[in-house]
C-alpha positions as CSV (number, residue, x, y, z in Angstrom):
1,X,-19.3,-15.7,6.4
2,X,-15.9,-17.2,8.1
3,X,-15.4,-16.8,12.0
4,X,-11.6,-15.7,12.1
5,X,-11.1,-16.6,16.1
6,X,-13.3,-18.7,18.3
7,X,-14.9,-17.0,21.4
8,X,-12.0,-17.2,24.4
9,X,-10.4,-14.8,26.6
10,X,-6.4,-14.5,27.2
11,X,-5.3,-16.5,29.6
12,X,-5.2,-14.9,33.4
13,X,-2.6,-11.4,33.5
14,X,-3.0,-7.9,34.9
15,X,-3.3,-4.3,34.2
16,X,-1.8,-1.5,36.0
17,X,-1.9,2.0,36.4
18,X,-4.7,3.7,39.0
19,X,-6.9,4.8,35.4
20,X,-6.6,1.7,33.3
21,X,-7.5,-0.5,36.7
22,X,-10.2,1.5,37.3
23,X,-12.0,1.8,34.3
24,X,-11.6,-1.8,34.2
25,X,-13.3,-1.8,37.0
26,X,-16.8,0.6,36.1
27,X,-16.7,-1.5,32.3
28,X,-17.8,-5.0,34.8
29,X,-15.0,-6.8,33.1
30,X,-13.8,-9.5,35.1
31,X,-11.2,-9.2,37.9
32,X,-9.7,-11.5,40.5
33,X,-8.2,-9.4,42.5
34,X,-6.1,-6.0,43.0
35,X,-3.3,-5.8,44.7
36,X,-2.3,-2.3,46.3
37,X,1.5,-1.4,47.1
38,X,2.0,-1.3,50.6
39,X,2.1,2.9,51.1
40,X,0.0,2.9,48.3
41,X,-2.8,6.2,48.4
42,X,-4.4,9.1,47.3
43,X,-7.3,9.8,45.9
44,X,-7.0,7.2,43.1
45,X,-6.1,4.5,45.2
46,X,-9.3,5.0,48.0
47,X,-11.3,5.1,44.5
48,X,-10.3,2.0,42.9
49,X,-10.6,1.1,47.2
50,X,-14.2,1.9,47.4
51,X,-15.2,0.9,43.5
52,X,-13.8,-2.7,44.0
53,X,-16.3,-3.1,47.6
54,X,-19.4,-2.4,45.5
55,X,-18.1,-5.1,42.8
56,X,-17.7,-7.3,45.1
57,X,-14.1,-7.4,43.9
58,X,-11.1,-8.7,47.1
59,X,-8.2,-6.0,47.2
60,X,-5.2,-6.6,49.2
61,X,-1.9,-5.0,49.9
62,X,1.7,-6.3,49.0
63,X,4.4,-6.2,50.2
64,X,7.4,-4.6,48.4
65,X,9.2,-7.9,47.8
66,X,5.4,-9.7,46.5
67,X,4.3,-6.0,44.5
68,X,7.9,-6.6,42.7
69,X,6.7,-10.3,41.8
70,X,3.6,-9.4,40.5
71,X,5.0,-6.4,38.0
72,X,7.6,-9.6,37.0
73,X,4.6,-11.8,35.9
74,X,2.2,-8.8,34.3
75,X,5.7,-8.1,31.9
76,X,4.9,-4.3,33.1
77,X,7.9,-3.2,30.3
78,X,8.8,0.0,32.4
79,X,5.7,1.2,32.5
80,X,4.9,3.5,35.3
81,X,2.5,0.7,37.4
82,X,1.2,3.5,40.0
83,X,1.0,1.7,43.2
84,X,-2.0,-1.2,41.6
85,X,-1.9,-4.4,39.8
86,X,-5.6,-6.2,38.8
87,X,-5.2,-9.7,37.7
88,X,-7.8,-10.3,34.9
89,X,-7.8,-11.8,31.6
90,X,-5.7,-9.1,30.0
91,X,-8.4,-8.5,26.9
92,X,-12.2,-10.4,26.9
93,X,-12.4,-11.0,22.4
94,X,-15.4,-11.7,20.3
95,X,-15.3,-13.2,17.3
96,X,-15.4,-11.1,14.0
97,X,-18.6,-11.9,13.2
98,X,-20.3,-11.3,16.6
99,X,-18.5,-7.7,16.4
100,X,-20.1,-7.1,13.0
101,X,-23.8,-7.8,14.2
102,X,-23.1,-6.6,17.4
103,X,-21.8,-2.8,15.5
104,X,-25.0,-3.2,13.3
105,X,-27.4,-3.8,16.0
106,X,-26.3,-0.1,17.1
107,X,-25.7,1.8,13.2
108,X,-25.8,1.0,9.9
109,X,-22.8,2.8,9.2
110,X,-20.3,1.1,11.5
111,X,-16.6,1.7,11.9
112,X,-13.9,-0.9,12.8
113,X,-10.3,-0.1,12.3
114,X,-7.3,-3.2,11.4
115,X,-4.0,-2.8,12.4
116,X,-1.7,-4.0,9.5
117,X,2.1,-4.9,11.1
118,X,1.6,-2.6,14.1
119,X,4.3,-3.7,17.0
120,X,4.7,-1.4,19.6
121,X,2.1,-1.8,22.6
122,X,1.8,1.9,22.7
123,X,0.1,3.0,19.4
124,X,-2.2,-0.1,19.5
125,X,-3.5,1.6,22.8
126,X,-3.2,4.8,21.7
127,X,-5.0,3.7,18.5
128,X,-7.6,2.4,20.8
129,X,-8.3,5.0,22.7
130,X,-9.0,6.9,19.4
131,X,-11.3,4.5,18.2
132,X,-13.3,4.5,21.7
133,X,-13.3,8.6,21.3
134,X,-13.8,9.2,17.9
135,X,-17.4,6.1,18.7
136,X,-15.9,3.5,16.7
137,X,-16.9,-0.3,17.3
138,X,-14.2,-2.1,16.8
139,X,-11.1,-3.3,16.7
140,X,-9.1,-5.8,14.8
141,X,-5.0,-7.6,15.3
142,X,-3.8,-9.8,14.1
143,X,-2.2,-12.7,16.1
144,X,0.7,-12.8,13.8
145,X,2.7,-9.9,12.2
146,X,1.9,-7.7,15.2
147,X,2.0,-6.2,18.7
148,X,-0.3,-8.6,20.8
149,X,-2.6,-6.9,23.9
150,X,-0.3,-6.2,27.0
151,X,-0.7,-4.7,30.3
152,X,1.1,-1.6,28.5
153,X,-1.5,-1.6,25.3
154,X,-4.2,-1.3,28.5
155,X,-2.2,1.2,29.9
156,X,-1.7,3.3,26.6
157,X,-5.3,3.2,26.1
158,X,-6.6,4.6,29.5
159,X,-9.5,2.1,29.7
160,X,-10.4,2.2,26.1
161,X,-9.6,-1.9,26.1
162,X,-13.0,-1.9,28.2
163,X,-15.2,-0.6,26.0
164,X,-14.7,-1.6,22.8
165,X,-15.2,-4.8,20.5
166,X,-11.7,-6.4,20.9
167,X,-11.0,-8.8,17.0
168,X,-7.9,-11.2,17.2
169,X,-7.2,-12.2,13.5
170,X,-5.0,-15.2,12.6
171,X,-5.0,-14.0,9.0
172,X,-5.8,-10.4,8.2
173,X,-6.7,-10.8,4.6
174,X,-9.9,-13.3,5.3
175,X,-11.3,-10.7,8.1
176,X,-11.3,-7.8,5.4
177,X,-13.0,-10.4,3.0
178,X,-15.7,-11.3,5.7
179,X,-16.0,-7.0,6.1
180,X,-16.4,-6.9,2.9
181,X,-19.2,-9.8,2.4
182,X,-20.6,-7.6,5.2
183,X,-21.0,-4.6,3.3
184,X,-17.9,-2.2,5.2
185,X,-15.8,-0.4,2.4
186,X,-12.2,-1.1,3.1
187,X,-9.9,2.4,3.5
188,X,-6.2,2.4,4.0
189,X,-4.3,5.7,4.8
190,X,-1.3,5.4,2.2
191,X,2.0,8.0,1.8
192,X,1.1,8.6,-2.1
193,X,-1.2,8.2,-5.1
194,X,-4.5,9.2,-2.8
195,X,-6.9,11.4,-2.2
196,X,-6.7,13.5,0.9
197,X,-8.4,12.2,3.7
198,X,-11.0,14.6,4.3
199,X,-12.1,13.9,0.3
200,X,-14.5,10.8,0.6
201,X,-18.1,10.9,2.5
202,X,-17.8,8.1,4.8
203,X,-21.3,7.4,5.0
204,X,-21.2,4.2,4.8
205,X,-20.0,0.6,6.9
206,X,-16.0,1.1,7.5
207,X,-12.8,-0.9,7.9
208,X,-9.8,1.1,8.2
209,X,-6.5,0.2,7.8
210,X,-3.4,1.0,9.7
211,X,-0.6,0.4,8.5
212,X,3.1,0.3,9.9
213,X,5.0,3.5,9.9
214,X,8.1,2.8,8.8
215,X,6.7,-0.4,5.9
216,X,3.4,0.7,5.4
217,X,0.7,-2.3,5.0
218,X,1.2,-5.5,3.2
219,X,0.8,-5.0,-0.8
220,X,-1.4,-7.6,-0.1
221,X,-3.6,-5.8,2.2
222,X,-3.4,-2.8,-0.3
223,X,-4.9,-5.1,-3.3
224,X,-8.1,-5.6,-0.9
225,X,-8.3,-1.1,-0.3
226,X,-11.6,0.2,-1.8
227,X,-10.4,3.9,-1.1
228,X,-6.4,4.5,0.1
229,X,-6.7,8.1,1.5
230,X,-3.4,10.1,2.3
231,X,-3.0,13.0,5.4
232,X,-1.3,16.1,3.6
233,X,1.9,17.1,5.7
234,X,3.9,20.1,5.4
235,X,7.5,20.6,7.5
236,X,10.5,18.7,7.1
237,X,9.1,15.6,9.1
238,X,6.7,14.0,5.9
239,X,5.1,11.2,8.4
240,X,3.1,10.5,11.3
241,X,3.0,8.2,13.9
242,X,0.4,5.7,13.0
243,X,-2.0,6.5,16.2
244,X,-2.5,10.4,15.5
245,X,-3.2,9.1,12.0
246,X,-5.3,7.2,13.1
247,X,-6.7,9.5,15.2
248,X,-7.4,12.2,12.4
249,X,-8.7,9.8,9.8
250,X,-11.7,8.3,12.7
251,X,-12.0,11.9,13.7
252,X,-13.0,13.3,10.4
253,X,-15.2,9.7,9.8
254,X,-17.4,10.7,13.2
255,X,-17.7,14.1,11.7
256,X,-19.1,13.6,8.2
257,X,-21.1,11.2,9.7
258,X,-22.8,13.1,12.0
259,X,-23.6,15.2,9.0
260,X,-24.8,13.5,7.0
261,X,-27.3,12.8,9.8
262,X,-28.1,16.5,9.8
């Protein structure tokens, strides 16, 4: 099987937001230093200070000018920083082969999500959050034709990216073929000519492909699907946000796999 990514971390960046920083500490992520904006206080800040001290992570108070420079450095994209920034590798990644080995060590029916043309970092973060909450195992993100993992992504995931395997795939078609070779069934969401998402039994290893809300997944990706599913909709709006669709299907997969164990 061909590995799609060398095992290396992103360059040092930063994450922001009290919950995202706290979850990073608790997940034993590599944190170089935590900066608090002068005057920041409250239970969330106190908890971060306490947890950081336990882990030996240095903390510092930054004046308004320095904190503003830090915000620009991490490209906070207009998000609410909440008075705390942690400098760290924004997202540690592993190879696809490592993710597969790790997942199969945990279960016979692992679940991966592969993103195909998702450019909104908020959507990527929300999908990662649903992936983690549903008990799925890995997120495969393209290095091209998609949003990179950014501080905004990390904040939108509410720290979930600290707890799942993240794989960066230079070629998502190769990644899907490698997953097929490892016994995964490739399932994709499409608008038409597909069975309802609650029809399959999902009692097998799965890669769930989530395409763009606007254009859907690439034609060459569709050709690799083993099963196409759709979510029946009512009302005048005939499309779902990509992260909402992912969450609905991931929790249906979780429900069906749980039933198969009973």
